[in-house]
MIVO-10309 format. One line per field, with one value per residue: x, y, z of N, C-alpha, C in turn. Coordinates in pm, whole numbers, plus 32768, in hexadecimal, padded with zeros to 4 digits. Example, Ala and Ser with C-alpha at 12.3 -4.5 7.8 and 13.67 -1.06 7.14 Angstrom:
MIVO-10309
n_x	8527:8505
n_y	7DC7:7F1F
n_z	830C:82C4
ca_x	84CE:8557
ca_y	7E3E:7F96
ca_z	830C:82CA
c_x	8528:850A
c_y	7EB6:8003
c_z	830C:8313
//
This chain:
MIVO-10309
n_x	7FAE:7FE8:7F86:7F3D:7E43:7DAC:7E27:7E0A:7D06:7D09:7CC5:7D4F:7DE8:7E2E:7F3A:7ED5:7DD7:7E16:7EA2:7DDB:7D34:7DCC:7E42:7F4B:803E:80A0:81B5:8229:81D1:8260:8360:8369:8362:8451:8523:8502:8493:8397:8297:8236:81BE:8107:8148:80D7:80E6:814F:81D7:8154:80EF:8034:7F58:7EF3:7DD1:7E3D:7F34:7EDA:7E65:7F50:7FDC:7F32:7F5A:8061:804A:7FB7:8079:8135:8099:809F:8190:826B:8393:83C1:847E:8491:8386:8378:8420:838A:82A5:8311:836F:8289:8225:8166:8037:7F8B:7E85:7E0C:7D91:7E66:7ECA:7EE8:7F9C:80AA:8178:8166:8250:822C:81D6:82BB:8346:8297:82B8:83BF:839F:82F9:839E:8468:83DC:837F:846E:84CD:858A:863A:86F6:86BE:85C4:8602:86A5:85EA:852E:85D2:8618:851E:84D6:8589:852B:841B:8328:82F3:81E8:815D:81E2:81A2:808F:8058:80F5:817E:80BE:7FD8:804F:8085:7F7F:7F2C:7FCD:7F65:7E60:7E9C:7EFA:7EAE:7F0F:800D:8123:80DA:8097:8192:821E:8189:81C2:82DB:82EB:8253:82E3:83CC:836B:82E7:83BE:8457:83A1:8382:8485:8490:83CC:8445:8528:84D4:84ED:845E:83EE:83F0:8311:8251:810D:80CE:807D:7FFE:803E:7FC1:7FB6:7EB4:7E78:7EC7:7F0D:7FBF:808F:80A1:7FDB:7FAD:80AA:80CA:8004:806E:815A:80EB:8066:8140:81B6:8105:8143:812B:8192:81DE:81BD:8212:81A8:8237:81CC:80D3:7FDD:7F32:7DE2:7D97:7E78:7E83:7DEE:7E74:7F64:7F28:7EBD:7F7E:8072:804C:80B9:803E:7F41:7E7B:7E20:7E66:7DE1:7E10:7D26:7C64:7BDC:7AD8:7A58:79ED:78C3:790C:7A11:79EE:7969:7A3E:7AE6:7A47:7A4E:7B56:7B62:7AA7:7B16:7C0E:7BE8:7C5B:7C59:7C14:7C8A:7C41:7CB7:7CBE:7BD6:7AAF:79DD:78D1:78B7:78DA:780B:77B0:7895:78B1:77CA:7820:78CB:79BD:7ABA:7AAB:7B95:7BB4:7C0A:7CA2:7DCB:7E44:7D75:7D26:7E02:7DFC:7D08:7D4F:7E17:7D7F:7CCF:7D7F:7DFA:7D1E:7CF9:7DDB:7DD1
n_y	72FF:72A4:723C:7227:71F8:7322:73C6:7355:739A:74A6:75EE:766B:7779:7814:78EC:79D3:79F6:7A2B:7B14:7BBF:7BBE:7C2B:7D12:7D23:7D06:7BED:7BE2:7C66:7BBE:7AD4:7B32:7B6D:7A6A:79FF:7AAE:7AD7:79F8:7A01:799D:785C:77BF:769B:75B6:755B:7432:7497:756C:7657:775A:772E:77AD:77B8:7802:7865:78C4:799F:7A3F:7A7A:7B0F:7BEE:7C4E:7C9A:7D6B:7E1C:7E63:7ED9:7FAB:8046:80AA:8009:7F73:7E5C:7D99:7DCA:7D99:7C87:7C2A:7C7B:7BE1:7AE3:7AEB:7AFC:7BF8:7C71:7C14:7B1B:7AE5:7BC1:7CFB:7DF5:7F26:8089:80E6:8120:8220:8265:8204:8269:8367:83E7:83E6:847A:8571:85A8:85BE:86A0:8760:875F:87B5:88A9:8935:8925:885C:878F:86C9:865E:85FE:8535:8485:8432:83AC:82DE:825A:81FF:8155:8083:7FFC:7FBE:7F1F:7F99:7FD0:7FE9:80BE:818A:8187:81C2:829C:834F:838C:83DF:84C3:8559:8593:8629:870E:8769:87AE:8885:8941:8A46:8AE8:8BCC:8BB7:8AB5:8A3F:8A42:8991:88A5:887C:8851:875F:86B6:86AD:862C:8533:84CB:84A7:83E3:830C:82DB:8286:819A:8108:80E9:8056:7F58:7E42:7DB7:7C7E:7BC9:7B1C:7B8A:7C1E:7D68:7EAE:7FDD:8121:8261:83BA:8495:8590:86D2:86AE:863C:8517:8461:83B2:8306:8296:8214:8150:80C7:805F:7FA7:7EFC:7E93:7E01:7D3A:7C89:7CDB:7D86:7EE5:8000:814B:827E:83A6:84F6:85D3:852B:8529:84D1:848C:8416:8318:824E:820D:81BB:80D5:802F:8015:7FD2:7EF4:7E91:7E9C:7E00:7E74:7FBB:80C3:81F0:8333:8420:8551:85D3:8622:85C8:863B:861A:8600:85A2:84A7:842B:8428:8373:828F:8264:821A:8125:8093:8091:801E:7F32:7EEA:7EA9:7FC1:8072:816F:827A:8366:83F8:848D:83CC:83E6:83E2:82E2:8231:8295:8277:815F:811C:8169:80A4:80A2:8067:80CF:8126:8125:81E0:813C:80C0:7FC8:7F11:7F64:7F21:7E0D:7DD6:7E23:7D61:7C72:7C82:7C8A:7B92:7AF4:7B20:7AA9:79A7
n_z	8184:82CC:8418:8578:8673:86EA:8633:8538:84F9:84E3:845C:8332:8282:814A:80DC:8057:80BF:81C9:81AA:8147:822A:82F7:8291:8250:815F:808A:8058:8132:8203:81C0:81E1:82F7:8355:82E3:8338:844C:84BA:8521:84E7:84A0:83B0:833C:8230:80E9:801A:7F33:7F8D:7FCC:80AF:81DE:82CC:8424:84F6:85E8:858B:84F7:85B7:864B:858C:857B:867C:8670:85B5:8651:870A:865C:8603:86E6:86D3:8704:869E:85BB:860E:8720:8766:8735:8802:88E5:88CD:88E4:89E9:8A74:8AAA:8A1E:8A3B:8996:89BF:8A23:89D3:8943:89E4:89CA:8A7D:8A85:89FB:889D:87AE:86B4:86E3:8735:863F:85A4:861B:85D5:84C2:84BA:8525:845F:8374:83CE:83E6:82EB:82B9:820C:823C:833B:8300:8240:82DF:839E:8303:82A0:838C:83F1:8320:833F:8419:83F7:8326:81DF:818B:8280:82FB:8250:8262:8373:83B5:82EA:8218:82B5:832B:824E:81F6:82CF:82B2:81C7:820F:82AF:8204:81CF:8294:830A:8243:821A:8123:80A3:814A:8123:8013:8028:80C4:8027:7F36:7F91:7FF9:7F12:7E69:7EF4:7EFA:7DE9:7DAA:7E47:7DC2:7CCA:7CFF:7D35:7C8A:7B58:7AEC:79B4:79A6:7A44:7A55:79DF:7A54:79EA:7A5E:7A73:7A95:7A6E:7AB8:7B4C:7C52:7D78:7D5D:7E24:7E96:7DBC:7D9A:7E89:7E74:7D9A:7E0D:7EC5:7E14:7D8D:7E61:7E76:7DB6:7CAC:7B7E:7B50:7A8F:7A90:7A15:7A1B:7A7C:79E2:792D:77FF:77BF:76BF:7658:76CB:764C:7549:75C1:765B:759A:74D3:754D:75F6:76E3:77D8:7884:791F:7999:7A82:7AD0:7B4D:7BAA:7BB4:7CF1:7CD2:7BCA:7A87:79C1:78B4:78D6:7947:7876:77C0:7840:7833:7723:7700:778A:76F2:75EA:7606:768D:7779:78D8:799C:7A9F:7B89:7C58:7D65:7D4E:7DF0:7EC1:7E84:7D75:7D28:7CE0:7BE7:7B4D:7B4B:7AB8:79C1:7976:79FC:7B03:7C38:7D35:7E94:7FC5:8066:8036:8044:802B:7F2C:7E91:7EAD:7E29:7D20:7CF4:7D07:7C2E:7B55:7B74:7B45:7A34:79CD:7A14
ca_x	7FD3:7FC2:7F85:7EF9:7DF4:7D63:7E6B:7DD6:7C88:7D14:7CAF:7DC5:7DC9:7E9C:7F72:7E84:7D6D:7E52:7EC4:7D60:7CFA:7E21:7E6C:7FDB:804E:80E5:8244:824A:81C0:82D0:83D7:8362:8382:84D9:8585:84ED:8454:8322:822B:8264:8149:811A:815A:809B:8148:818F:8224:8100:80DD:7FB0:7F58:7E82:7D91:7E9B:7F92:7E94:7E5A:7FD6:7FFA:7EE5:7F9B:80DB:8018:7F94:80F9:816D:8046:80C8:8211:82D6:83D4:839F:84DA:8468:8305:8399:8454:831C:824D:835D:837E:820A:8207:80E7:7FDF:7F3B:7DFA:7DE1:7DA5:7ECC:7EA0:7F43:7FD4:812F:8177:8182:82C7:81FE:81CA:8347:836A:8245:82F2:8436:836E:82C4:8414:84AD:838D:837D:84ED:84F4:8609:8637:8750:866F:8554:8639:86CD:8578:84FB:8629:860E:849C:84D6:85D8:84E4:8391:8302:82D6:8158:8134:8218:8156:8003:804E:8143:8199:8046:7F88:8092:806B:7EF4:7F27:8002:7F06:7DF4:7ECC:7F47:7E87:7F58:8088:818C:80A3:80A0:821C:8246:8150:8214:8356:82DF:821F:8353:8427:832A:82CE:8442:8478:8344:83A4:84FE:8469:8382:84A1:8590:849A:84F4:83EE:8414:83A4:8291:81EE:80B0:80F5:800F:801D:8013:7FC7:7F72:7E6F:7E59:7F3A:7F1D:8033:8089:80B9:7F79:7FC2:8128:80B2:7FBB:80CF:81AF:809C:8051:81BF:81C7:80A4:8175:8115:81E4:819A:8203:81DF:81C9:8241:8197:804A:7FC3:7EB6:7D8B:7D93:7EEC:7E80:7DBC:7EE0:7FCB:7EFC:7E9E:7FF5:80E2:8024:8108:7FF7:7EB6:7E21:7E5B:7E30:7DE8:7DEE:7CD4:7C3F:7B7F:7A51:7A61:7980:787D:7961:7A81:79BE:7953:7ABE:7B15:79F5:7A7E:7BD7:7B40:7A5D:7B6C:7C88:7BC4:7CA6:7C1D:7C4C:7C7D:7C53:7CCD:7CC6:7B53:7A5D:798A:784F:78BF:78FB:779D:77B6:7907:788F:776C:786A:792B:7A43:7AC6:7AE0:7BDE:7B9E:7C7A:7CF5:7E24:7E63:7D05:7D27:7E68:7DCC:7CA3:7D92:7E58:7D19:7C99:7DE9:7E0C:7CAC:7D0D:7E49:7DBD
ca_y	732F:7240:726F:71D5:7240:739E:7403:7325:73D9:753D:7634:76AA:77E1:783C:7970:7A3F:7A0C:7A6A:7B9A:7C0D:7BC4:7C7E:7D8C:7D1D:7CBE:7B6E:7BF3:7C86:7B41:7A7A:7B74:7B56:79DC:79E6:7AFA:7ADB:797A:7A2C:7948:77DE:777C:7617:75B4:74EE:73E0:74EC:75D9:76CC:7774:7727:77EF:7797:787A:789B:7915:7A1B:7A8F:7AA7:7B7A:7C61:7C89:7CDF:7DE5:7E77:7E9A:7F37:8027:8094:80E3:7FB1:7F2D:7DCA:7D47:7DD4:7D55:7BFA:7C0E:7C8E:7B6F:7A6F:7AFA:7B08:7C87:7C94:7BA4:7B09:7AD6:7C40:7D68:7E54:7FAC:80F0:8122:8153:8281:822D:822B:82B9:83F1:841B:83FC:84E9:85EC:85C2:85F0:8722:87B8:8767:8808:892E:897A:8904:8814:8717:865F:861F:85B2:84BE:842D:83FB:834B:8269:820B:81BB:80EC:8018:7FB5:7F9D:7F06:8017:7FF1:8014:8143:81EA:818B:81F6:8310:83B0:83BB:8433:853F:85A3:85C3:8696:8786:8795:87F0:8903:898D:8AD4:8B32:8C11:8B5C:8A30:8A11:8A23:8918:8839:8860:881A:86D8:866C:8693:85C5:84AD:849D:8476:8366:829F:82BA:8239:8117:80BE:80CB:7FF4:7ED4:7E0E:7D6F:7C0F:7BC0:7AD2:7BD8:7C7B:7DF1:7F0E:8065:8186:82E0:842E:84E8:8612:8722:8696:85EB:8489:840C:8343:82A5:8252:81B9:80DF:807D:800C:7F33:7EA2:7E4C:7DA1:7CC4:7C34:7D0E:7DF1:7F66:8065:81CD:82F1:8420:856F:85D7:84DA:854C:845A:845E:83C1:8296:81E7:81D1:8178:804E:7FE4:7FFB:7F94:7E6D:7E64:7E9E:7DCA:7ED1:8041:810F:827E:8390:8484:85BF:85B0:863F:85C0:866D:85B4:85E9:8555:8420:83F7:8409:82F7:8223:824B:81D0:809C:8051:8082:7FCA:7EB3:7ED1:7EDA:8045:8099:8201:8298:83F4:8439:8486:8351:83FC:83CC:8255:81F2:82C5:8235:80D1:8116:817E:8037:80BC:8027:8131:80F5:8174:821D:80D6:8097:7F38:7ECE:7F87:7ED1:7D82:7DD2:7E1C:7CE3:7C0A:7C8F:7C62:7B02:7AB6:7B2E:7A57:7920
ca_z	8206:8330:849E:85D6:86D8:86C0:85C2:84BA:84DE:84E2:83DA:82FA:8228:80F4:80FE:8020:8120:8240:8182:8143:82AE:8350:824F:823D:80E0:808F:8059:81B8:8252:81A5:8216:8384:836A:82BE:8382:84D8:84F2:8570:84C6:845D:8371:8306:819F:809F:7FD4:7ECD:7FCC:7FEC:813D:8218:834D:847E:8538:8647:8540:84CF:8638:8667:852F:85A8:86F6:863F:8579:86BF:873F:85F9:8604:875B:86B7:8731:8630:85B4:865C:87AE:8773:873F:888C:8944:88C7:8916:8A76:8AB2:8AD2:89D6:8A51:891F:89DE:8A5B:8974:8965:89FD:899C:8AF5:8A6F:8991:8821:8765:8643:870F:872F:85B0:857A:864F:8580:843F:84D1:8530:83DE:831A:8404:83C8:825F:82D0:81C0:8275:83A4:82C0:8203:8344:83D9:82A4:829B:840A:83F5:82BA:8376:8484:83DA:829D:819D:8188:8301:8312:8200:8294:83FC:83CC:8282:81D5:830E:833D:81CF:81F8:8333:8273:8160:8252:82EA:819B:81C9:82FB:82DF:8207:8216:809A:808A:8194:80E2:7F9D:8054:80EB:7FB4:7EDB:7FCC:7FFF:7E8E:7E30:7F35:7ECD:7D5F:7DB1:7E79:7D58:7C5B:7D28:7D38:7C01:7B26:7AA1:793B:79AC:7A97:7A11:79F9:7A64:79C5:7ABE:7A37:7AD7:7A0D:7AFC:7B7C:7CDB:7DA1:7D37:7E9C:7EA3:7D50:7DB9:7EFA:7E39:7D48:7E63:7EFD:7DA4:7D7A:7ECD:7E63:7D4D:7C25:7B50:7B47:7A43:7AAB:79B7:7A6D:7A45:79B3:78B8:77BE:77AC:7632:763A:7707:75EE:74F7:7619:7683:7523:7482:7599:7627:7752:784F:7878:7964:79B9:7AF4:7AB0:7BB8:7B70:7C0E:7D5A:7CA2:7B39:7A41:796A:7843:7900:795D:77F0:7787:787F:77FD:769B:7708:77AD:7684:7575:761F:76C1:77F5:7954:79B7:7B2B:7B9B:7CE1:7D7F:7D52:7E61:7EBB:7E4D:7CE3:7D0C:7C97:7B5C:7B0A:7B31:7A4A:7941:7960:7A3C:7B83:7C96:7DAA:7F08:8009:80A5:7FC8:8050:7FEB:7EA4:7E53:7EA6:7DBB:7CA2:7CEB:7CF0:7BA6:7AFB:7B7C:7B03:79A8:799E:7A47
c_x	7F9B:7FC8:7F34:7EA7:7DB0:7DA3:7E34:7D4F:7C8D:7CF9:7D32:7DA0:7E3D:7EC4:7F20:7E10:7DA0:7E72:7E45:7D23:7D4A:7E4A:7F02:7FF1:80A5:817B:8276:823D:8234:8350:83D9:838A:841C:853A:8579:84BD:83DA:82AD:8265:81EC:816B:8123:810B:8109:8191:81D7:81D4:80E9:804B:7FB8:7EE1:7E40:7DEF:7F05:7F5A:7E8A:7EE7:7FFB:7FAF:7F23:8017:80B5:7FF3:8011:813A:811B:806A:8151:8284:8313:83BA:83FC:84B4:83E2:831A:83C3:83E2:82C6:8294:8366:82F9:81E1:818D:8091:7F87:7EA7:7DBA:7DF8:7E10:7E92:7F09:7F82:805A:812B:81A1:81FF:82A2:81FC:8255:8368:8314:8281:8370:8409:833C:833A:8459:8461:8384:83F7:851D:857C:8603:868B:8703:8600:858C:8666:865B:853A:8550:8622:858C:84A0:852C:858B:8457:837D:82CB:8241:8124:8169:81CA:80C9:7FF7:8097:8145:811A:7FEE:7FC6:807D:7FDE:7EE5:7F5D:7FA2:7E90:7E1A:7F14:7F22:7ECA:7FD4:80F4:815A:80B1:812F:824B:8206:8199:829D:8350:82AE:828C:83AE:83E5:8310:8352:8466:8421:8361:8423:84E4:8429:83E5:8502:8558:8494:8478:8423:83BD:8319:822B:8192:80D3:807D:8048:7FE6:8028:7F75:7F33:7E3D:7ED8:7F52:7F9C:8023:809F:805D:7F90:8041:8111:8068:8016:812A:8166:8082:80D2:81D5:8169:80CC:8156:817E:819A:81F7:81C4:8208:81C3:8206:8107:803B:7F38:7E63:7D91:7E0D:7EE8:7E50:7E2C:7F4D:7FA3:7EE6:7F21:8064:80C7:8077:80AF:7F67:7E51:7E6F:7E19:7E4B:7DC1:7DA0:7CAF:7BE1:7AEF:7A54:79DE:793C:78D1:79D6:7A5B:79A2:79D1:7AF4:7ACA:7A29:7AFE:7BB8:7B00:7ABA:7BE1:7C64:7C0F:7C52:7C65:7C26:7C8F:7C5C:7CD2:7C3F:7B0E:79FE:7901:7844:78CB:7887:779A:7824:78EF:782E:77AC:78D7:79B1:7A43:7B00:7B21:7BC9:7C19:7CD1:7D4B:7E44:7DF2:7D03:7D8B:7E41:7D60:7CE6:7DD3:7DF2:7CE7:7D02:7DFE:7D96:7CB9:7D75:7E3B:7DA3
c_y	72C8:727A:7218:7231:72B7:73D7:73D6:7361:746E:7571:7675:770D:7801:78CC:79E6:7A5A:7A53:7AFA:7BF2:7C23:7C28:7D04:7D93:7CC7:7C48:7B7D:7C11:7C0B:7AE0:7AB1:7B5E:7AC5:79C3:7A2C:7AE9:7A52:7995:79D1:78CE:7794:76F1:7623:7545:749E:742E:7563:7659:76DF:7766:7758:77BD:7817:78B6:78EF:799E:7A78:7AC9:7B19:7C00:7CA3:7CD0:7D68:7E4C:7EB6:7EFE:7FBB:8082:80C9:808E:7F6B:7E99:7D76:7D4F:7D94:7CBD:7BD7:7C1A:7C15:7AF1:7A72:7B04:7B93:7CB4:7C1A:7B93:7AFB:7B59:7CAD:7DC7:7EDC:800D:8138:8163:81B7:823E:8261:827C:8349:8433:843D:846D:856E:860D:85F8:867E:8784:87CD:87C3:889B:8980:8968:88BC:8791:86A7:8612:85CB:852F:8456:83EA:838F:82CB:8215:81BE:8142:8074:7FC0:7F82:7F7E:7F86:803E:801E:80A1:81AA:81FB:81D7:8279:8374:83E4:840B:84BC:859A:85E0:8630:8718:87BE:87E0:8878:895C:8A21:8B29:8B77:8BB0:8ACC:89EF:89E8:89A3:889E:8815:8823:8783:8680:864A:8626:8538:8473:8463:83EF:82F1:827A:8267:81AA:80C7:8092:8061:7F68:7E9D:7DBC:7CF8:7C01:7B7B:7B1E:7C28:7D0C:7E4E:7F97:80CA:8213:8347:8488:856D:865D:870D:8643:855E:842B:8399:82DB:8255:81F0:813D:808C:8025:7F91:7ECF:7E4E:7DDE:7D2A:7C71:7C5F:7D76:7E74:7FC7:80EE:8232:836E:8498:8564:858B:84FE:84CD:842E:840F:8336:822F:81B2:818E:80EE:7FF7:7FBC:7FB3:7F09:7E37:7E50:7E6A:7E26:7F55:807D:81A4:82D3:8407:84EF:858B:85C4:863C:85F0:85FC:8599:8591:84C1:83DF:83D2:8387:8280:81FE:81FB:813F:804E:8036:802D:7F41:7E8C:7EFC:7F5D:806B:8131:821B:8333:8439:842F:840C:836C:83E9:8337:820F:8218:8284:81A3:80C5:8129:8113:8048:8079:808F:80EF:8156:81AC:81B9:8095:8005:7EE9:7EEA:7F30:7E3F:7D72:7DCC:7D9A:7C6E:7C0C:7C5F:7BCE:7AB9:7AB7:7AC9:79C6:78BD
c_z	826D:83B7:84F7:8633:869D:8649:853E:8497:84DB:8461:83B0:8289:81D0:810E:80C7:8082:8198:8222:8180:81D2:8305:8315:8237:81BE:80ED:8096:80E8:8214:823D:81E3:82B3:83A8:8351:8318:8419:8513:853F:855B:847E:8422:8346:8270:815F:805A:7F6D:7F07:7FE8:8080:8167:82A6:83A1:84B1:859E:8601:851B:8547:865C:860C:8559:8622:86D0:8602:85E6:86FB:86E0:85F4:867C:8748:86E4:86BA:8630:8605:86F1:87CA:8782:87D1:88F6:8945:88FE:89AF:8AC0:8ADF:8A8B:89D8:89DA:893F:8A17:89F6:89A1:8986:89CB:8A14:8AE1:89FB:890D:87E8:86ED:8666:870A:869B:8577:85A6:85FF:84F7:844C:84DA:84AC:8379:834C:83DE:833A:8261:8282:81F1:82E7:836A:8286:8272:838E:8384:82A3:831C:8415:8394:82E4:83D2:845C:8347:825E:81A3:820B:8321:82CA:823A:8319:8410:835D:823A:8237:8322:82C1:81CC:8260:82F9:820F:819F:828E:8285:8195:8233:82BC:82BB:81FE:8189:8079:80D0:8157:805E:7FBD:8071:807A:7F50:7F0C:7FC5:7F72:7E4D:7E6F:7F0C:7E3F:7D59:7DE2:7E0C:7CEA:7C7E:7D30:7CAA:7BD7:7AD3:7A22:7949:7A03:7A3C:7A3E:79FB:7A38:7A2B:7A7C:7A82:7A71:7A49:7B1A:7C12:7CF7:7D77:7DAD:7EA3:7E35:7D67:7E25:7EC7:7DE6:7D9B:7E9B:7E8D:7D8B:7DE0:7EC7:7DEB:7CBD:7C02:7B47:7AFC:7A5A:7A45:7A0B:7A28:7A13:792E:7881:77A9:771B:7608:766F:76A5:7591:7549:7637:7607:74D7:74CD:75C9:769B:77D0:783C:78BD:797C:7A34:7AD3:7B27:7B75:7BDB:7C7E:7D2B:7C07:7AF6:79F2:78EF:7862:790D:78D2:77A9:77BF:7847:7772:76A0:7728:773B:760E:758B:7652:7741:786E:7982:7A49:7B33:7C31:7CEA:7D84:7DD5:7E58:7E7F:7DBC:7CC2:7CB7:7C04:7B10:7AEF:7ABC:79C2:792B:799D:7ACC:7BE5:7D0E:7E1F:7F48:8052:803B:7FD0:800C:7F54:7E56:7E47:7E3B:7D36:7C8B:7CC4:7C63:7B41:7AF9:7B3B:7A6E:7977:79CA:79D5
//
């Protein structure tokens, strides 16, 4: 890479560092560049993208606009026209578009209106990257319904929305093809809880360039050992477990990790159990699914390097 003046002394960052710094995965960053010309990173001789500190600040400003519910195409126009001053923090003076979509979701679940729910999901998916739509809209709304499930018909509305969102996430996960050279991750739900969190994690893992195989429904822990030992398709596994796993459950998980030799990630548990799980050779994943997906990616890449 060549340059003159201050450009030759500028710091450049690879896409994985930018992704970790901004919380936006590499696939979305490349899409913003390809579809909107929003960011124009420099390239190494081998074609690898390199970003400057200005690029990172621009990405963060875009995220702030998206967080306010402004679609990416509109955010691009605002930045180009100087309506979003890059040197001045954005305020929430304008009402958030997310609030509009939350009201539509509220109305759809209140009336058990599957058509409104589907049209809202489709509209949001057209304007926002899936991980941002899930992070700022669908998952918070799901959690809100779960907190209100004790109200009249609250449980029924939670089941209605959960069934819809779970089906849409499963479809999204299945439509993302896996190439033979991609390392594959096994995703299995070992509880009777909703699979929404596991599906969300699977989507983020896919977008980081890994394959993900989901086993639908309740999976017994005793089936995991022969599955990993005999099939050899998956170098690591992500298991969804109970929020409060018993001592016996943790011992079962330790046995799986010990007998298969595979890194075993666990999700769904309360953070107070993380220390116990680590002591048993397991890798607990937290509530931030973007960071969790990056942790899975980093360990898998370390195994295959």
